[in-house]
N, C-alpha and C positions, 0 to 999 in steps of 0.2 A: 141160503144164509151167507151173509157177508163176512169177510175176513178183513182185518185192518192192520197195516204196519206203518210205522213212521220212522223217518230219519231226521235227525237234527244236526245242523252244522252251526257252530257258534264262531263268529269272527272275533278279532282282537278287541273290538269295541263292545262286546257282550251282547250284540243282537243275534238272534237265532233265525235260521231259515229252516222251516219245518216242511217236509214233503210227506204228506199223508197219502198212502195208497190203500184204497178200499177195493176189495175183490167182490163183485156182485155175481160172478159167474164162475163156478168151481173149476171149470176146465182150465182156467188160468193157472192152476196150481199143479197141473199134471204134465208129464212128458217133457217136451222142450221148454215148457213154461215154468217148470219147477225152479224156484228161486229167482224168478224174473223181477220180483219187487226190488231187490237190491240194485239191479241194473237200471230199473226205472228211476229210482231215487238218485243214483249217480248221474244219469243223463239230465234229470231235472235240475240238479244242483249246478252242474256244469253250464247248462243253457242259461240259467238265471244269472250267473256271474258274468258270462260273456255278453248277454243281452244288456245288463246294467252298464257294463263297461262301454258298450257300443252306443247306448242312448245318451249321448253327450248333451242332448237338449233338455234333459230333466235331471234334477238332483234327487237322489234316492235317500229317504230318511234312514237314520240309524235306529230302526225299530225291528221288532220281530216280524217275520214274513212267513205266511203259510201258502203252500200250493197243494191243491188236492188233485189226486189222480184216481180216476174210477175205471176199473177193469170190468168190462161187460161183454155182452154178446151182440150179434147182429140184430136180434129182435128189439132189444132196448135202444140200440143205436138208430134203428129205423124210426122208432117213435120220436126220439130226440131230434133227429134230422128233419123229420116232417114238421115237428112243432116249431123249431127255431129257424129252419132254412126253407121250409115248404118244399122239401125234396123227400119223396116217399121211398127211400131206399137207404140201406146202411152206407156209412162212410168209414174210413179207417180211424180218423181222429176228429174230435170237436173240441174247441176251446171256448170257455165261458169266462172271459175276464171280468173282474170286479171293478174295473175302471176303463176309461176309453183310450188310454195311452197318451193323452195330451194334457189332461187336467192334473192338478196336484193329487198325488197318491195318498199322502198322509193327512189324516183328519184330526190329529191330536190324540188318538188312542195309542195304547201301548203296542199294538200289533196291526198288521195289515193282511187281509186275505187277498192275495194277488188274483186268484181265480181257480178254476177247475179245468182239467184236461180229461177227456173221456176217450177210451180206446176200445175198439170192437175186435175181439179175438178172431172170429172167422174171416172177416175181411182182411185183417192183417196177415193171417196165415196164407190165404189165397194169393195176396199180392206178393208176399215173400217167396212162396213156391213158384209163382209165375215169373219172378225175376231171378230165381235161383239164389236167393239171399238167405243167410241164417235168420231165423225168426227173431232172435233176440236183437240182432243188429237193426232190423227193420223197426222193431219196437223202440229202440233207443232213438232212432231218427225221428220217429213220430212224436216221441216225448219232447225232444229238442224243438221240433217244429211247433208243437202245441204250446210249450212254455214261451217261446219267442212271440207267439201271438198274444199271450197274456201280457207281455211287456210292450205291446203296441206295434210290433212288426207285422207286415202283411205282404201279400204278393199280388195286389190288385193292378199294379202297373209293371211294366218290364223292369223299370229302374228299381222299384221296391222289391220285386222278386229277386233281382240280382243281389241286392244287399242282404235280404233275408237268407237266400240260399248260400251265399258266401259265408255268412255267419254260421249257418248250420254245418257246413263243411269244416270250418275251423273247430267248432265244438266237437263234432264227431271224430275228427282227427285226434283231438286231445284225449278222447276216451276210447281210442283204439278201433274206430269204425271207419272203413273206407268211404269215400265220397259216393253218395247215391247219384250224384250229378257228374260222374267222371267223364261222360261223353260230351258234357256241355261246358266244361272249363269254368266252373263257378269259383274256383279257388282264389282267384286274384282280383276280385271286384272290390273288396274292402280296402 
């Protein structure tokens, strides 16, 4: 059974950023994950604003924007990863943008679905444990990473990776998470 929470943020121009978190796998609500939806929403909102500020090549419309975040397990993530990337194993995060990052985002409607970010609990836990990271900090990083993908950032080239990772470090610092790239000095690329 799924659970759903939402966070709204309204700016001075009366547009709203809605971050909707849907829990498809109940273990996301237990133990270290209890209350993680608020952390996810905070990370998504921070990443959205930083990403919009960094995307000087586009003008973002003053309309309502929605970001979906789906909390699931490795089984569903394996299915999604196989279907969309032809990789038959789970991954930590997948992003499904509703636009290509280059074309006009706004189509005249009152709101825009930016896209969806999907997170796999077991993979995230294993990665966090392996890196000796707090689970919630790793989730915040992956949410930031996923939302930046929704805004058209990627890491296909070294230059693009440097830009995206620097932006991630900036956002994470603003929400109290240390750099996951501390050994790679991504802090000063932007």
